[in-house]
All heavy atoms as an XYZ file, in Angstrom:
943
protein
N     101.646     31.917     19.030
C     100.399     32.533     18.879
C     100.154     33.414     20.035
O     100.467     33.040     21.196
C      99.396     31.336     18.844
C      98.006     31.859     18.583
S      96.860     30.680     17.982
C      96.889     29.217     18.393
N      99.576     34.496     19.726
C      99.317     35.478     20.710
C      98.002     35.367     21.367
O      97.183     34.614     20.944
C      99.416     36.874     20.043
O      98.299     37.168     19.245
C     100.754     37.121     19.437
N      97.861     36.122     22.445
C      96.452     36.029     23.102
C      95.374     36.411     22.137
O      94.308     35.952     22.096
C      96.569     36.983     24.342
C      96.588     36.088     25.668
O      96.501     34.866     25.583
N      96.800     36.793     26.817
N      95.802     37.486     21.491
C      94.647     37.976     20.498
C      94.281     36.985     19.436
O      93.066     36.777     19.201
C      95.235     39.229     19.801
C      94.753     40.506     20.292
O      93.835     40.429     21.112
O      95.119     41.554     19.824
N      95.327     36.298     19.051
C      94.905     35.196     18.030
C      94.193     34.142     18.708
O      93.149     33.554     18.077
C      96.296     34.596     17.560
C      97.035     35.508     16.636
O      96.475     36.513     16.056
O      98.233     35.313     16.422
N      94.634     33.718     19.809
C      93.765     32.665     20.640
C      92.350     33.185     20.928
O      91.398     32.425     20.776
C      94.494     32.404     21.978
O      95.483     31.691     21.846
N      92.183     34.400     21.125
C      90.817     35.043     21.338
C      90.073     35.044     20.127
O      88.878     34.662     20.235
C      91.047     36.348     21.914
C      89.696     36.985     22.448
C      89.099     36.222     23.679
O      89.879     35.666     24.557
N      87.840     36.165     23.666
N      90.672     35.376     19.066
C      89.886     35.378     17.760
C      89.535     34.004     17.433
O      88.446     33.797     16.905
C      90.792     35.921     16.686
C      90.505     37.409     16.386
C      91.264     38.034     15.301
N      92.738     38.075     15.560
C      93.588     37.985     14.702
N      93.315     37.802     13.360
N      94.815     37.962     14.981
N      90.363     32.990     17.608
C      90.132     31.670     17.258
C      88.949     31.162     18.146
O      88.023     30.595     17.630
C      91.352     30.717     17.392
C      92.400     31.026     16.213
C      90.889     29.310     17.312
C      93.587     30.382     16.414
N      89.050     31.481     19.462
C      87.956     31.100     20.259
C      86.623     31.748     20.014
O      85.561     31.131     19.928
C      88.308     31.456     21.800
C      89.101     30.455     22.362
C      89.316     30.823     23.851
O      88.379     31.369     24.645
O      90.427     30.459     24.378
N      86.744     33.029     19.506
C      85.582     33.738     19.030
C      84.942     33.113     17.880
O      83.579     33.022     17.765
C      85.805     35.203     18.984
C      85.983     35.973     20.179
O      85.622     35.401     21.349
O      86.540     37.113     20.153
N      85.752     32.987     16.983
C      85.376     32.276     15.703
C      84.676     30.968     15.958
O      83.665     30.580     15.441
C      86.566     32.075     14.717
C      86.199     31.568     13.497
N      85.417     32.313     12.572
C      86.444     30.389     12.852
C      85.357     31.556     11.395
N      85.941     30.321     11.634
N      85.423     30.031     16.790
C      84.761     28.759     17.196
C      83.437     28.907     17.881
O      82.498     28.116     17.603
C      85.792     27.974     17.992
C      86.980     27.341     17.219
C      87.933     26.753     18.253
C      86.626     26.425     16.158
N      83.335     29.760     18.743
C      82.181     30.059     19.660
C      80.988     30.479     18.535
O      79.983     30.093     18.634
C      82.363     31.117     20.672
C      81.222     31.241     21.676
C      81.437     32.054     22.777
N      82.651     31.650     23.520
C      83.584     32.337     23.885
N      83.802     33.659     23.571
N      84.524     31.885     24.688
N      81.381     31.368     17.718
C      80.391     31.894     16.774
C      79.864     30.816     15.996
O      78.681     30.579     15.635
C      80.990     32.958     15.907
O      81.436     34.047     16.668
C      80.022     33.641     14.881
N      80.873     29.903     15.463
C      80.411     28.738     14.605
C      79.562     27.786     15.387
O      78.708     27.230     14.865
N      80.036     27.598     16.707
C      79.314     26.606     17.473
C      77.829     27.161     17.795
O      76.895     26.438     17.789
C      80.020     26.250     18.785
C      81.276     25.487     18.503
S      82.322     25.355     19.859
C      81.510     24.279     20.926
N      77.764     28.468     18.018
C      76.458     29.109     18.371
C      75.606     29.070     17.066
O      74.308     28.702     17.204
C      76.555     30.534     18.772
C      77.147     30.683     20.028
C      77.471     32.230     20.562
O      77.332     33.095     19.653
O      77.897     32.400     21.710
N      76.146     29.212     15.936
C      75.376     29.162     14.604
C      74.908     27.710     14.390
O      73.781     27.467     14.109
C      76.207     29.576     13.478
N      75.740     26.747     14.818
C      75.388     25.390     14.625
C      74.242     25.048     15.536
O      73.277     24.345     15.342
C      76.591     24.495     14.867
C      77.466     24.357     13.732
C      78.603     23.379     13.983
O      78.332     22.283     14.610
O      79.659     23.577     13.420
N      74.392     25.550     16.802
C      73.383     25.348     17.891
C      72.059     25.869     17.375
O      71.000     25.273     17.497
C      73.777     26.047     19.160
C      72.967     25.834     20.386
C      72.756     24.345     20.759
C      73.556     26.544     21.629
N      72.050     27.088     16.747
C      70.873     27.871     16.384
C      70.260     26.953     15.215
O      69.039     26.706     15.257
C      71.058     29.155     15.816
C      69.914     29.822     15.101
C      71.448     30.117     17.038
N      71.099     26.432     14.149
C      70.604     25.576     13.111
C      70.068     24.264     13.725
O      68.912     23.861     13.350
C      71.762     25.232     12.247
O      72.354     26.408     11.763
C      71.271     24.398     11.128
N      70.742     23.709     14.771
C      70.319     22.459     15.372
C      68.901     22.705     16.023
O      67.929     21.844     16.016
C      71.234     21.915     16.355
N      68.731     23.775     16.726
C      67.561     24.176     17.406
C      66.398     24.418     16.384
O      65.281     23.881     16.559
C      67.540     25.480     18.268
C      68.289     25.266     19.555
C      68.349     26.505     20.250
N      69.152     26.289     21.529
C      69.674     27.349     22.263
N      69.668     28.522     21.825
N      70.371     27.079     23.260
N      66.690     25.079     15.335
C      65.681     25.205     14.182
C      65.178     23.832     13.590
O      64.021     23.550     13.517
C      66.224     26.075     13.048
C      66.354     27.485     13.458
O      65.745     27.912     14.408
O      67.023     28.350     12.658
N      66.178     23.062     13.415
C      65.934     21.737     12.810
C      64.985     20.928     13.889
O      64.193     20.229     13.516
C      67.084     20.823     12.560
C      67.807     21.400     11.366
C      69.160     20.753     10.965
O      69.473     19.719     11.646
O      69.827     21.119      9.994
N      65.387     20.955     15.122
C      64.571     20.300     16.266
C      63.206     20.822     16.315
O      62.311     20.086     16.474
C      65.340     20.406     17.612
C      66.524     19.581     17.778
C      67.189     19.934     19.120
C      66.064     18.096     17.774
N      62.968     22.269     16.135
C      61.818     22.733     16.176
C      60.904     22.243     15.008
O      59.779     21.949     15.156
C      61.819     24.278     15.996
O      62.389     24.804     17.261
N      61.469     22.228     13.769
C      60.897     21.788     12.679
C      60.477     20.299     12.862
O      59.313     19.798     12.532
C      61.663     21.920     11.434
C      61.773     23.423     10.861
C      62.793     23.418      9.670
C      63.042     24.892      9.350
N      64.092     24.939      8.174
N      61.389     19.428     13.410
C      61.150     18.074     13.624
C      60.029     17.894     14.606
O      59.107     17.082     14.437
C      62.424     17.411     14.079
N      59.989     18.720     15.658
C      58.945     18.616     16.619
C      57.560     18.933     15.983
O      56.505     18.370     16.366
C      59.206     19.700     17.863
N      57.611     20.147     15.151
C      56.331     20.502     14.600
C      55.743     19.328     13.684
O      54.625     19.105     13.642
C      56.565     21.770     13.692
N      56.760     18.686     12.891
C      56.393     17.605     12.058
C      55.793     16.481     12.882
O      54.708     15.916     12.497
C      57.686     17.241     11.193
C      57.258     16.205     10.165
N      56.443     16.472      9.055
C      57.751     14.908     10.065
C      56.316     15.350      8.407
N      57.135     14.442      8.986
N      56.466     16.135     13.982
C      55.950     15.068     14.714
C      54.596     15.288     15.264
O      53.810     14.533     15.312
C      57.091     14.832     15.867
N      54.461     16.597     15.653
C      53.055     16.990     16.240
C      52.004     16.811     15.136
O      50.876     16.292     15.399
C      53.166     18.459     16.648
O      51.861     18.865     17.202
N      52.369     17.280     13.913
C      51.412     17.174     12.877
C      51.082     15.675     12.474
O      50.098     15.199     12.351
C      52.058     17.771     11.522
O      51.253     17.461     10.450
N      52.225     14.767     12.510
C      51.941     13.323     12.298
C      51.079     12.780     13.443
O      50.320     11.878     13.129
C      53.361     12.667     12.294
C      54.141     12.925     11.094
C      55.417     12.078     11.085
C      53.478     12.403      9.784
N      51.366     13.257     14.631
C      50.591     12.690     15.862
C      49.127     13.113     15.693
O      48.197     12.291     15.852
C      51.127     13.302     17.163
C      50.480     12.723     18.371
C      51.013     13.424     19.671
O      51.954     14.133     19.578
O      50.492     12.875     20.618
N      48.865     14.293     15.153
C      47.422     14.760     14.837
C      46.810     13.884     13.794
O      45.694     13.497     13.871
C      47.412     16.213     14.432
N      47.650     13.616     12.763
C      47.000     12.757     11.599
C      46.764     11.385     12.134
O      45.759     10.762     11.819
C      48.064     12.696     10.421
C      48.109     13.899      9.723
C      49.199     13.915      8.620
O      49.293     12.803      7.939
O      49.864     14.875      8.104
N      47.775     10.829     12.921
C      47.489      9.547     13.504
C      46.276      9.444     14.382
O      45.510      8.476     14.341
C      48.863      8.905     14.229
C      50.020      8.601     13.389
C      51.220      8.323     14.333
C      49.567      7.421     12.603
N      46.072     10.457     15.247
C      44.929     10.541     16.007
C      43.589     10.614     15.102
O      42.742      9.910     15.498
C      45.024     11.728     16.956
C      43.740     11.804     17.885
C      43.652     11.006     19.039
C      42.688     12.710     17.523
C      42.550     11.085     19.858
C      41.662     12.875     18.412
C      41.600     11.954     19.562
N      43.642     11.353     14.069
C      42.517     11.287     13.166
C      42.242     10.052     12.565
O      40.990      9.614     12.518
C      42.812     12.378     12.154
N      43.271      9.385     12.131
C      43.104      7.993     11.430
C      42.562      6.962     12.574
O      41.693      6.312     12.248
C      44.463      7.482     10.955
C      44.376      6.011     10.623
C      44.888      8.297      9.661
N      43.105      7.094     13.798
C      42.664      6.280     14.816
C      41.185      6.456     15.140
O      40.458      5.493     15.359
C      43.375      6.409     16.085
N      40.794      7.664     15.144
C      39.368      8.069     15.300
C      38.469      7.475     14.252
O      37.420      6.912     14.565
C      39.219      9.563     15.533
O      40.006     10.185     16.559
C      37.822      9.933     15.725
N      38.980      7.662     12.954
C      38.200      6.984     11.945
C      38.053      5.480     11.997
O      37.053      4.934     11.769
C      38.834      7.455     10.582
C      38.432      8.894     10.221
C      38.846      9.298      8.743
N      40.070      8.996      8.312
C      41.216      9.823      8.397
N      41.007     11.049      8.885
N      42.424      9.526      8.008
N      39.145      4.967     12.378
C      39.241      3.472     12.465
C      38.320      3.062     13.489
O      37.552      2.022     13.401
C      40.661      2.984     12.786
C      41.624      3.048     11.507
C      42.942      2.567     12.052
C      41.100      2.023     10.505
N      38.248      3.748     14.672
C      37.434      3.374     15.783
C      35.809      3.496     15.341
O      35.014      2.617     15.574
C      37.509      4.340     17.085
O      38.881      4.234     17.345
C      36.613      4.040     18.126
N      35.662      4.536     14.545
C      34.212      4.681     14.057
C      33.849      3.435     13.089
O      32.758      2.983     13.109
C      34.111      6.010     13.199
N      34.839      3.226     12.133
C      34.638      2.112     11.262
C      34.492      0.770     11.976
O      33.592     -0.106     11.694
C      35.740      1.892     10.181
C      35.758      2.922      9.253
C      34.709      2.888      8.257
C      34.799      3.884      7.142
N      33.548      3.955      6.424
N      35.220      0.595     13.106
C      35.106     -0.608     13.807
C      33.699     -0.691     14.444
O      33.148     -1.781     14.479
C      36.164     -0.648     14.906
C      36.109     -1.902     15.827
C      37.278     -1.876     16.884
O      37.836     -0.846     17.050
O      37.413     -2.970     17.453
N      33.139      0.441     14.996
C      31.823      0.420     15.482
C      30.741      0.110     14.393
O      29.877     -0.667     14.634
C      31.536      1.825     16.205
N      31.017      0.612     13.221
C      30.053      0.320     12.052
C      30.165     -1.080     11.781
O      29.096     -1.804     11.507
C      30.527      1.174     10.837
C      30.200      2.602     10.948
C      30.670      3.305      9.661
O      30.882      2.662      8.598
O      30.789      4.528      9.716
N      31.370     -1.676     11.761
C      31.516     -3.161     11.452
C      30.751     -4.043     12.619
O      30.209     -4.957     12.214
C      32.921     -3.509     11.330
C      33.542     -3.027      9.979
N      34.874     -2.750      9.923
C      33.035     -2.566      8.852
C      35.137     -2.359      8.687
N      33.890     -2.196      8.049
N      30.950     -3.643     13.813
C      30.389     -4.296     14.814
C      28.695     -4.200     14.779
O      28.176     -5.266     14.959
C      30.705     -3.808     16.226
C      32.090     -4.254     16.506
C      32.756     -3.669     17.850
O      32.073     -3.072     18.550
O      33.948     -3.911     18.130
N      28.344     -3.105     14.407
C      26.805     -2.928     14.209
C      26.461     -3.866     13.062
O      25.264     -4.467     13.134
C      26.586     -1.508     14.026
N      27.172     -3.836     11.980
C      26.856     -4.699     10.867
C      26.808     -6.255     11.262
O      25.938     -6.875     10.764
C      27.707     -4.478      9.602
N      27.800     -6.581     11.972
C      27.883     -7.984     12.343
C      26.626     -8.389     13.285
O      26.077     -9.427     13.120
C      29.206     -8.217     13.092
C      30.322     -8.232     12.086
C      29.249     -9.571     13.850
C      31.729     -8.201     12.695
N      26.322     -7.422     14.075
C      25.079     -7.688     14.918
C      23.867     -7.760     14.132
O      23.025     -8.635     14.345
C      25.035     -6.606     16.083
N      23.741     -6.866     13.122
C      22.611     -6.781     12.244
C      22.523     -8.141     11.432
O      21.452     -8.799     11.246
C      22.558     -5.715     11.331
N      23.633     -8.693     10.942
C      23.681    -10.002     10.292
C      23.432    -11.105     11.192
O      22.741    -12.079     10.785
C      25.167    -10.127      9.666
C      25.495     -9.255      8.429
C      26.953     -9.520      8.088
C      24.657     -9.711      7.264
N      23.861    -11.061     12.374
C      23.480    -12.204     13.303
C      21.967    -12.151     13.606
O      21.310    -13.190     13.657
C      24.207    -11.911     14.686
N      21.303    -11.016     13.712
C      19.904    -10.789     13.951
C      19.227    -11.494     12.677
O      18.187    -12.184     12.847
C      19.524     -9.439     14.095
C      18.118     -9.080     14.104
C      17.448     -9.304     15.563
C      15.935     -8.793     15.572
N      15.047     -9.755     15.176
N      19.754    -11.067     11.545
C      19.068    -11.672     10.226
C      19.209    -13.154     10.295
O      18.317    -13.868      9.753
C      19.671    -10.927      8.992
C      19.494     -9.420      8.896
S      20.484     -8.723      7.623
C      19.750     -9.364      6.151
N      20.330    -13.644     10.677
C      20.565    -15.142     10.631
C      19.545    -15.653     11.568
O      18.945    -16.739     11.214
C      22.024    -15.524     11.087
C      22.321    -16.912     11.106
C      23.509    -17.205     11.887
N      23.388    -16.812     13.243
C      24.219    -16.301     14.028
N      25.400    -16.013     13.550
N      23.874    -16.005     15.286
N      19.366    -15.144     12.737
C      18.437    -15.738     13.683
C      16.907    -15.672     13.068
O      16.118    -16.558     13.238
C      18.448    -15.000     14.961
C      19.765    -15.212     15.762
O      20.458    -16.219     15.380
O      20.052    -14.475     16.687
N      16.653    -14.445     12.443
C      15.287    -14.384     11.908
C      15.126    -15.339     10.768
O      13.976    -16.040     10.597
C      15.164    -12.965     11.275
C      15.054    -11.926     12.440
O      14.904    -12.224     13.575
O      15.094    -10.660     12.161
N      16.135    -15.509      9.992
C      16.062    -16.577      8.882
C      15.859    -17.903      9.347
O      15.026    -18.745      8.905
C      17.396    -16.500      8.010
C      17.463    -17.497      6.854
C      16.251    -17.242      5.856
C      18.780    -17.349      6.198
N      16.596    -18.326     10.590
C      16.311    -19.660     11.108
C      14.865    -19.737     11.566
O      14.321    -20.789     11.357
C      17.439    -19.811     12.269
C      17.192    -21.062     12.978
C      17.744    -22.178     12.375
C      16.605    -21.117     14.235
C      17.632    -23.463     13.076
C      16.341    -22.391     14.904
C      16.894    -23.496     14.397
N      14.495    -18.780     12.175
C      13.002    -18.723     12.686
C      11.995    -18.867     11.591
O      11.119    -19.627     11.561
C      12.678    -17.583     13.482
C      13.285    -17.582     14.933
C      13.055    -16.179     15.666
O      12.064    -15.486     15.224
O      13.744    -15.913     16.616
N      12.292    -18.114     10.443
C      11.394    -18.386      9.197
C      11.610    -19.756      8.605
O      10.549    -20.209      8.238
C      11.950    -17.201      8.180
N      12.704    -20.272      8.586
C      12.886    -21.550      7.990
C      12.164    -22.707      8.880
O      11.453    -23.609      8.339
C      14.341    -22.034      7.978
C      15.016    -21.447      6.799
C      16.525    -21.969      6.742
N      17.141    -21.344      5.583
C      18.419    -21.245      5.465
N      19.215    -21.834      6.351
N      18.994    -20.754      4.334
N      12.084    -22.512     10.245
C      11.432    -23.277     11.076
C      10.064    -23.126     10.929
O       9.306    -24.307     10.781
C      11.794    -22.948     12.642
O      13.319    -23.194     12.732
C      11.115    -23.920     13.594
N       9.466    -22.077     10.797
C       8.061    -21.772     10.507
C       7.678    -22.363      9.075
O       6.532    -22.922      9.099
C       7.788    -20.182     10.500
N       8.621    -22.317      8.165
C       8.261    -22.846      6.827
C       8.175    -24.282      6.918
O       7.205    -25.057      6.463
C       9.282    -22.446      5.770
C       9.130    -23.304      4.411
C       9.048    -21.017      5.419
N       9.137    -25.048      7.654
C       9.078    -26.423      7.892
C       7.946    -26.881      8.569
O       7.247    -27.943      8.231
C      10.428    -26.793      8.656
C      11.616    -26.747      7.901
O      11.665    -26.597      6.569
O      12.692    -26.715      8.384
N       7.467    -26.098      9.576
C       6.299    -26.437     10.357
C       5.031    -26.311      9.554
O       4.153    -27.217      9.610
C       6.096    -25.633     11.577
C       7.225    -25.809     12.684
O       7.861    -26.797     12.633
O       7.382    -24.832     13.523
N       5.009    -25.276      8.617
C       3.844    -25.168      7.704
C       3.829    -26.307      6.727
O       2.685    -26.793      6.365
C       4.033    -23.749      6.999
O       3.933    -22.791      7.877
N       5.012    -26.706      6.220
C       4.997    -27.755      5.283
C       4.534    -29.045      5.924
O       3.818    -29.886      5.299
C       6.364    -27.917      4.623
C       6.708    -26.765      3.659
C       8.173    -26.998      3.130
O       9.165    -27.641      3.803
N       8.511    -26.221      2.080
N       4.928    -29.285      7.104
C       4.527    -30.506      7.757
C       2.960    -30.484      8.000
O       2.297    -31.431      7.862
C       5.330    -30.625      9.249
N       2.455    -29.214      8.467
C       1.018    -29.117      8.591
C       0.342    -29.346      7.263
O      -0.785    -29.992      7.324
C       0.748    -27.688      9.126
C      -0.717    -27.319      9.256
C      -1.169    -27.604     10.744
C      -2.479    -26.972     10.948
N      -3.584    -27.866     10.478
N       0.828    -28.768      6.240
C       0.255    -28.903      4.956
C       0.096    -30.473      4.550
O      -0.829    -30.920      3.927
C       0.979    -28.189      3.797
N       1.280    -31.194      4.799
C       1.216    -32.548      4.483
C       0.289    -33.296      5.356
O      -0.463    -34.199      4.768
C       2.664    -33.228      4.810
C       3.712    -32.905      3.797
C       3.414    -33.320      2.375
O       2.890    -34.678      2.289
O       3.650    -32.636      1.412
N       0.092    -32.925      6.599
C      -0.954    -33.623      7.445
C      -2.290    -33.238      6.844
O      -3.132    -34.110      6.821
C      -0.682    -33.098      8.744
O       0.600    -33.376      9.352
C      -1.802    -33.773      9.824
N      -2.458    -31.922      6.467
C      -3.766    -31.555      6.022
C      -4.098    -32.282      4.619
O      -5.220    -32.707      4.415
C      -3.821    -30.149      5.643
C      -3.966    -29.269      7.089
O      -4.025    -29.975      8.186
O      -3.673    -28.001      7.036
N      -3.066    -32.394      3.815
C      -3.282    -33.263      2.517
C      -3.630    -34.669      2.820
O      -4.590    -35.167      2.107
C      -2.080    -33.089      1.678
C      -1.892    -31.886      0.880
C      -0.901    -32.030     -0.147
N       0.553    -31.721      0.169
C       1.052    -30.588      0.434
N       0.388    -29.577      0.306
N       2.207    -30.432      0.711
N      -3.031    -35.240      3.763
C      -3.424    -36.616      4.216
C      -4.819    -36.639      4.756
O      -5.596    -37.651      4.450
C      -2.353    -37.202      5.055
N      -5.151    -35.754      5.580
C      -6.529    -35.740      6.134
C      -7.538    -35.435      4.964
O      -8.603    -36.161      4.856
C      -6.630    -34.522      7.081
O      -5.630    -34.793      8.162
C      -8.023    -34.641      7.779
N      -7.233    -34.614      4.087
C      -8.220    -34.434      2.980
C      -8.289    -35.570      1.982
O      -9.453    -36.030      1.697
C      -7.703    -33.095      2.184
C      -7.843    -31.814      2.871
C      -8.451    -33.144      0.776
C      -7.140    -30.602      2.258
N      -7.269    -36.333      1.740
C      -7.260    -37.575      0.971
C      -8.078    -38.647      1.815
O      -8.877    -39.272      1.094
C      -5.804    -38.147      0.752
N      -7.945    -38.735      3.056
C      -8.787    -39.645      3.831
C     -10.196    -39.299      3.758
O     -11.139    -40.184      3.608
C      -8.224    -39.732      5.235
N     -10.492    -37.990      3.837
C     -11.857    -37.541      3.822
C     -12.452    -37.766      2.458
O     -13.635    -38.228      2.380
C     -12.092    -36.071      4.287
C     -11.796    -35.767      5.709
C     -11.757    -34.227      5.920
C     -12.809    -36.379      6.574
N     -11.773    -37.540      1.363
C     -12.315    -37.753      0.064
C     -12.570    -39.379     -0.102
O     -13.542    -39.816     -0.688
C     -11.214    -37.397     -0.962
C     -11.270    -35.890     -1.187
C     -10.180    -35.656     -2.272
C     -10.246    -34.120     -2.561
N      -9.186    -33.763     -3.581
N     -11.701    -40.239      0.464
C     -11.828    -41.670      0.423
C     -13.199    -41.963      1.205
O     -13.892    -42.770      0.702
C     -10.694    -42.352      0.825
C     -10.608    -43.846      0.666
C     -10.688    -44.152     -0.726
O      -9.964    -43.553     -1.599
O     -11.301    -45.232     -1.052
N     -13.301    -41.442      2.304
C     -14.543    -41.625      3.069
C     -15.809    -41.233      2.328
O     -16.812    -41.926      2.376
C     -14.437    -40.921      4.464
C     -15.570    -41.224      5.341
C     -15.611    -42.524      6.049
N     -16.631    -42.564      6.916
C     -17.523    -43.608      7.020
N     -17.187    -44.593      6.287
N     -18.505    -43.579      7.805
N     -15.784    -40.080      1.682
C     -16.888    -39.635      0.876
C     -17.210    -40.521     -0.241
O     -18.298    -40.827     -0.412
C     -16.516    -38.088      0.406
C     -16.628    -37.137      1.484
C     -17.633    -37.758     -0.728
C     -16.161    -35.802      1.094
N     -16.181    -41.089     -0.928
C     -16.378    -42.045     -1.826
C     -17.130    -43.277     -1.355
O     -18.185    -43.798     -2.024
C     -15.052    -42.372     -2.642
C     -14.588    -41.472     -3.624
C     -13.347    -42.012     -4.227
C     -12.722    -40.942     -5.199
N     -11.501    -41.473     -5.831
N     -16.656    -43.749     -0.290
C     -17.282    -44.951      0.402
C     -18.749    -44.651      0.819
O     -19.685    -45.513      0.582
C     -16.493    -45.359      1.515
C     -15.116    -46.051      1.318
C     -14.585    -46.549      2.598
C     -13.212    -47.222      2.288
N     -12.488    -47.664      3.550
N     -18.952    -43.473      1.408
C     -20.252    -43.138      1.777
C     -21.257    -42.915      0.493
O     -22.383    -43.372      0.490
C     -20.356    -41.886      2.582
C     -19.702    -42.017      3.989
C     -19.610    -40.597      4.591
C     -20.586    -42.926      4.794
N     -20.705    -42.335     -0.589
C     -21.522    -42.278     -1.864
C     -21.871    -43.696     -2.378
O     -22.893    -43.839     -2.857
C     -20.797    -41.377     -2.875
C     -20.766    -39.895     -2.496
C     -20.053    -39.067     -3.410
O     -19.165    -39.595     -4.271
O     -20.079    -37.853     -3.381
N     -20.872    -44.606     -2.345
C     -21.036    -45.881     -2.904
C     -22.160    -46.608     -1.997
O     -22.981    -47.291     -2.476
C     -19.822    -46.706     -2.825
C     -18.881    -46.367     -3.866
O     -19.116    -45.802     -4.944
N     -17.600    -46.616     -3.889
N     -22.060    -46.353     -0.698
C     -22.917    -47.035      0.150
C     -24.400    -46.444     -0.037
O     -25.284    -47.152     -0.015
C     -22.635    -46.867      1.684
C     -21.462    -47.653      2.172
C     -20.976    -47.322      3.610
O     -21.774    -46.688      4.364
O     -19.868    -47.776      3.987
N     -24.420    -45.096     -0.226
C     -25.750    -44.468     -0.518
C     -26.338    -44.897     -1.824
O     -27.462    -45.284     -1.865
C     -25.546    -42.931     -0.559
C     -26.869    -42.210     -0.672
C     -26.692    -40.878     -0.943
N     -26.268    -40.600     -2.292
C     -25.785    -39.592     -2.833
N     -25.462    -38.508     -2.057
N     -25.456    -39.469     -3.991
N     -25.467    -45.083     -2.861
C     -25.896    -45.635     -4.147
C     -26.350    -47.043     -3.852
O     -27.445    -47.337     -4.489
C     -24.758    -45.439     -5.119
O     -25.140    -46.115     -6.280
N     -25.639    -47.881     -3.221
C     -26.169    -49.128     -3.009
C     -27.429    -49.204     -2.240
O     -28.390    -49.917     -2.606
C     -25.031    -49.956     -2.233
C     -25.392    -51.350     -1.868
C     -25.376    -52.371     -2.944
C     -25.775    -51.714     -0.577
C     -25.659    -53.654     -2.709
C     -26.102    -52.982     -0.347
C     -26.060    -53.993     -1.357
N     -27.599    -48.376     -1.238
C     -28.753    -48.310     -0.322
C     -29.841    -47.874     -1.233
O     -31.012    -48.391     -1.076
C     -28.588    -47.392      0.796
O     -27.434    -47.712      1.625
C     -29.821    -47.300      1.696
N     -29.751    -46.797     -2.131
C     -30.799    -46.396     -2.955
C     -31.307    -47.450     -3.883
O     -32.471    -47.577     -4.075
C     -30.318    -45.085     -3.820
C     -30.237    -43.872     -2.873
C     -29.608    -42.731     -3.703
O     -29.234    -42.811     -4.824
O     -29.626    -41.480     -3.186
N     -30.305    -48.193     -4.471
C     -30.652    -49.305     -5.436
C     -31.417    -50.290     -4.682
O     -32.533    -50.869     -5.135
C     -29.441    -49.901     -6.029
C     -28.949    -49.130     -7.247
C     -27.905    -49.795     -7.934
N     -26.601    -49.206     -7.588
C     -25.598    -49.711     -7.168
N     -25.438    -51.082     -7.159
N     -24.502    -49.009     -6.787
N     -31.063    -50.666     -3.373
C     -31.771    -51.574     -2.599
C     -33.136    -51.109     -2.270
O     -34.088    -51.904     -2.284
C     -30.924    -52.002     -1.399
N     -33.212    -49.933     -1.969
C     -34.613    -49.317     -1.580
C     -35.357    -49.300     -2.803
O     -36.669    -49.741     -2.698
C     -34.462    -47.862     -1.012
C     -35.779    -47.129     -0.974
C     -33.750    -48.018      0.338
N     -34.948    -49.036     -3.961
C     -35.753    -49.019     -5.169
C     -36.215    -50.472     -5.524
O     -37.447    -50.605     -5.892
C     -34.971    -48.403     -6.352
C     -34.984    -46.956     -6.377
C     -34.394    -46.491     -7.753
N     -33.512    -45.472     -7.396
C     -32.162    -45.521     -7.804
N     -31.744    -46.418     -8.578
N     -31.346    -44.599     -7.323
N     -35.326    -51.469     -5.314
C     -35.681    -52.875     -5.604
C     -36.737    -53.223     -4.737
O     -37.646    -53.936     -5.092
C     -34.394    -53.710     -5.328
C     -34.595    -55.018     -5.874
C     -33.260    -55.734     -5.775
C     -33.519    -57.267     -6.199
N     -32.189    -58.048     -6.241
N     -36.581    -52.861     -3.275
C     -37.639    -53.268     -2.327
C     -39.052    -52.598     -2.740
O     -40.074    -53.199     -2.820
C     -37.298    -52.862     -0.996
C     -38.390    -53.053      0.070
C     -36.027    -53.678     -0.541
N     -39.010    -51.350     -3.150
C     -40.200    -50.632     -3.627
C     -40.761    -51.206     -4.793
O     -42.037    -51.547     -4.773
C     -39.940    -49.072     -3.847
C     -40.973    -48.417     -4.415
C     -39.408    -48.380     -2.588
N     -39.953    -51.698     -5.849
C     -40.577    -52.371     -6.905
C     -41.139    -53.658     -6.504
O     -42.235    -54.034     -7.104
C     -39.464    -52.529     -7.922
C     -39.296    -51.428     -8.942
C     -38.326    -51.739    -10.064
N     -37.120    -51.206     -9.508
C     -35.961    -51.559     -9.714
N     -35.697    -52.491    -10.553
N     -34.777    -50.967     -9.283
N     -40.485    -54.323     -5.640
C     -41.068    -55.610     -5.238
C     -42.341    -55.536     -4.470
O     -43.244    -56.241     -4.687
C     -39.973    -56.345     -4.277
O     -38.798    -56.482     -4.975
C     -40.581    -57.689     -3.971
N     -42.347    -54.492     -3.677
C     -43.552    -54.287     -2.833
C     -44.739    -53.766     -3.853
O     -45.925    -54.173     -3.576
C     -43.370    -53.149     -1.811
C     -44.594    -52.752     -1.173
C     -42.397    -53.678     -0.834
N     -44.415    -52.992     -4.899
C     -45.468    -52.649     -5.873
C     -46.087    -53.745     -6.577
O     -47.149    -53.697     -6.927
C     -44.802    -51.586     -6.791
C     -44.766    -50.182     -6.063
C     -44.276    -49.210     -7.215
C     -44.196    -47.866     -6.661
N     -43.683    -46.878     -7.725
N     -45.290    -54.776     -6.690
C     -45.774    -55.859     -7.605
C     -46.560    -56.727     -6.851
O     -47.496    -57.203     -6.446
C     -44.681    -56.767     -8.113
C     -43.897    -56.059     -9.148
C     -42.925    -57.054     -9.696
N     -41.919    -56.288    -10.351
C     -40.860    -56.715    -10.670
N     -40.381    -57.955    -10.433
N     -39.911    -55.960    -11.201
């Protein structure tokens, strides 16, 4: 093989290797652009997830507040029911007392009428 042949083979190999290098660089550039695009999409998704997480935390806090309010309302209802029971018992006792007083008054009126009749005679 002559020097010229060796030189042509080297030039041919160099040209082929340079072409492969250019192709590899193009592919790497495309891959880098794709990776950058994916990174931007992932960042957008992470941002949305963070916002959703904040919404969920706010909803959980609102539910906790509602639970506390419900507990307070139930306590108030229980207290009101207990007071109503006490008031019903008091009313029943007062009605019973009124009946006794009416009976006593009726008895007293009859006794007074009897005495008046006796005195008139």
